[in-house]
N, C-alpha and C positions, 0 to 999 in steps of 0.2 A: 406584481402578481406572484404569489408563493404557490409552488407546486407541491403536491403531496409526495413524500419520499417513498420510493418503491422498496419492496422487501430486499431485493438484491443490493440496493444502495445502503441499506442498514447493515447488511452482512459485510459489504465492502468497507464500511467505516470501522467495524470491529476488527476485521482482518488487517486493515491499514494501520490501526493503532498497535496491534500485536507485532506487525512487521517493523514499525518504527522503534518500538521498545527492544525488539531483538537486535536491530541495527545498532542501537545505543549500547546494548550489552556486548555485542561483538567488537565495537570500537573501543570500549573500555578494556576488553581482553587483549585487543591488539596493542594498546598502549602499554600493557604490562609485559609484553614479549618483545618490545622493540630492541632490547639489547641482546636478544637471542641470535644465534648464528644460523638458525633454521630458516632459510629464505623461502622454502616451499610452504611452510606453515604460515609465515607472515603474508605471503602472497594469497594463499587460499582464504585466510581470515579477512584480509583486505577486500578480496572479491566478494566474499559473503556479506561483509558490511555494506559494500556498495549495492549489491543486489537487493538486500532487504530494505535499505534506505530508499532506493528508487521505487521498489514495489509499494512501500508504504506511501510514498509521495503520490504515485499514480492512483492508488486506491482511495486516498483521501480526497483527491481532486474529483474522481468519479462520484464519490459519495456526497460531495457538496454541490454538484451540478444540478441545476433545475431542469429536469427532463419533462417535456410536455406529454400529455396523454395523446398518443397517436392511434388509439383504437378507433375503428370505424363503426359507428352506430348502425344497427340494422335499419333504422328509419331512413338513413341517408341513402341506402342502397335501392329503395323503392322509387 
């Protein structure tokens, strides 16, 4: 049984893809500064990469989940 995707799930899919692309971009930048002596910059870019990757992962899982319709019909209340 396939459920209809909700509006917020579609938004979560788009934002999840953007976050994953951002994480890939940050990881590429992190690879270019590995020989740098600035440990604070490497740590902050590493944390940013991890954050965007995890955010993209969670949002992609939310967007692909089948959520049932939990709305109560007015006919059921009578």
